[in-house]
C-alpha positions in Angstrom: 8.9 28.6 28.4 12.8 28.3 27.3 14.0 31.7 26.3 12.8 31.6 22.7 11.4 35.3 23.2 10.2 37.8 25.4 6.6 38.0 27.2 5.0 41.2 27.6 1.9 40.7 30.3 -0.2 38.4 29.2 0.9 38.2 25.4 2.9 35.7 24.0 5.7 36.8 21.6 5.7 35.2 17.8 8.9 33.1 18.9 7.1 31.7 22.1 4.0 30.6 19.8 6.1 29.1 17.4 8.0 27.3 20.1 4.3 26.0 21.9 3.5 24.9 18.4 6.7 23.1 17.9 6.4 21.6 21.5 3.1 20.2 20.6 4.3 18.7 17.4 7.4 17.0 19.1 5.0 15.7 21.7 2.9 14.1 19.1 5.5 12.6 16.5 9.2 12.1 16.1 10.6 12.7 12.8 13.3 10.2 11.1 14.4 10.7 7.5 15.7 7.7 6.0 17.6 8.5 2.6 17.0 5.1 0.5 19.5 6.3 -2.4 21.4 2.8 -2.2 20.7 2.0 -5.5 23.5 -0.7 -5.6 21.0 -3.1 -4.0 18.1 -3.9 -5.7 16.8 -5.7 -9.2 17.5 -4.1 -12.4 15.6 -4.7 -15.6 17.2 -2.9 -18.7 18.4 -0.2 -16.1 21.5 0.6 -14.5 23.5 2.7 -11.9 25.7 5.4 -12.8 28.1 7.0 -10.3 28.9 6.0 -6.7 26.7 6.0 -3.6 27.5 10.3 -3.1 26.1 10.9 -6.7 24.6 7.6 -7.9 21.4 7.7 -10.7 19.3 4.9 -12.0 18.9 5.3 -15.8 17.7 3.2 -18.5 20.7 1.1 -19.5 22.9 2.4 -22.4 23.3 0.0 -25.2 25.9 1.9 -27.1 27.2 5.6 -26.6 23.8 7.6 -26.7 21.5 4.6 -27.3 19.5 3.3 -24.6 16.8 0.7 -24.0 13.2 1.9 -24.4 11.8 0.4 -21.3 13.2 -0.7 -18.0 12.4 -0.7 -14.0 14.5 -0.9 -11.0 12.9 -2.4 -7.8 14.6 -1.7 -4.5 15.2 -4.5 -1.6 12.8 -4.5 0.9 13.8 -2.0 3.8 13.4 -3.0 7.3 12.7 -0.2 9.6 12.5 -2.2 12.8 9.4 -0.8 13.5 5.9 -2.4 13.3 3.0 -0.5 12.2 5.4 2.7 11.2 3.4 5.3 9.3 5.0 6.8 6.5 4.4 10.5 5.7 5.9 11.7 2.6 8.2 10.6 -0.3 10.5 13.3 -1.8 12.9 12.5 -5.1 14.6 14.1 -7.8 13.9 13.1 -11.0 14.8 14.1 -14.7 12.1 13.5 -17.0 13.3 15.0 -20.7 11.1 15.1 -23.7 9.8 11.7 -25.1 10.7 9.6 -21.6 8.3 8.7 -18.6 9.3 7.5 -15.0 6.7 6.5 -12.5 7.5 5.7 -9.1 5.5 3.4 -6.7 5.8 1.9 -3.2 4.3 -0.5 -1.0 4.6 -1.5 2.8 3.6 -4.1 5.1 4.3 -5.2 8.7 5.0 -8.8 6.7 8.2 -8.9 4.3 6.6 -11.9 2.9 3.6 -10.4 1.9 4.3 -6.7 0.7 0.9 -6.7 -1.0 0.0 -4.6 -4.1 1.9 -1.6 -5.2 0.6 1.8 -4.7 -0.4 4.0 -7.8 2.0 6.5 -9.3 3.6 8.7 -6.6 4.2 12.6 -6.8 7.5 14.3 -5.6 6.6 15.8 -2.1 3.5 13.3 -2.0 2.2 12.3 1.5 2.0 8.6 1.7 -1.0 6.8 3.5 0.9 3.5 3.7 2.2 1.8 7.4 4.3 -1.4 7.9 7.6 -2.0 9.4 8.9 -3.1 5.7 8.8 -0.8 2.5 9.8 -1.3 -0.9 10.0 1.0 -4.1 10.1 0.9 -7.5 10.6 3.1 -10.7 9.7 2.1 -14.1 11.1 3.9 -17.2 10.3 4.6 -20.9 12.3 6.5 -23.5 12.7 6.8 -27.2 16.0 5.0 -27.1 18.2 8.5 -27.7 17.4 10.0 -24.3 16.7 8.5 -20.5 15.0 9.4 -17.6 16.9 9.7 -14.4 16.7 9.4 -10.9 19.1 11.1 -8.5 17.6 10.7 -5.1 14.8 9.1 -3.2 13.8 10.1 0.4 11.1 8.5 2.6 9.9 10.4 5.6 8.0 8.6 8.5 7.0 9.4 12.2 6.5 7.4 14.9 4.5 8.8 17.6 6.1 9.7 20.7 3.3 8.2 22.9 4.3 4.8 21.3 7.9 5.3 22.0 7.1 6.2 25.7 5.1 3.1 26.0 7.9 1.1 24.2 5.4 -0.2 21.4 7.5 -1.0 18.1 
């Protein structure tokens, strides 16, 4: 072990066992985070981006001050990870949903950007994903009563690539 705790006899300290578990996890997976908050690229339908990239959010389009579209959606561009057969693990997002509004996030992925397939069912924050493929795309559908709007403040996808695939040069 590399200095994360002291051993006494045949006992392994808690720090060593955590290190052993972490080492085992790292051997099996390399974790990468990808922040897909670039809301300035994509297709808007009665939605808009408010703010700049560091604090951007997507909301229903404001018609006049305090009056918003009652439904709309945003569809991201197709994101190319550069890794075939990639397994996506989790989606995380920050979403404000006031009373009388709804917001549903879905995604789809494929190894062929020309054939992305069907959209997933509605996704929950911190939900494990069961999709895979080099390319991924997400969308949000929003509704409101015209006086308030839901707001999407961030969206992250967590994906892992097995370390063995990296060692063997599989992409």
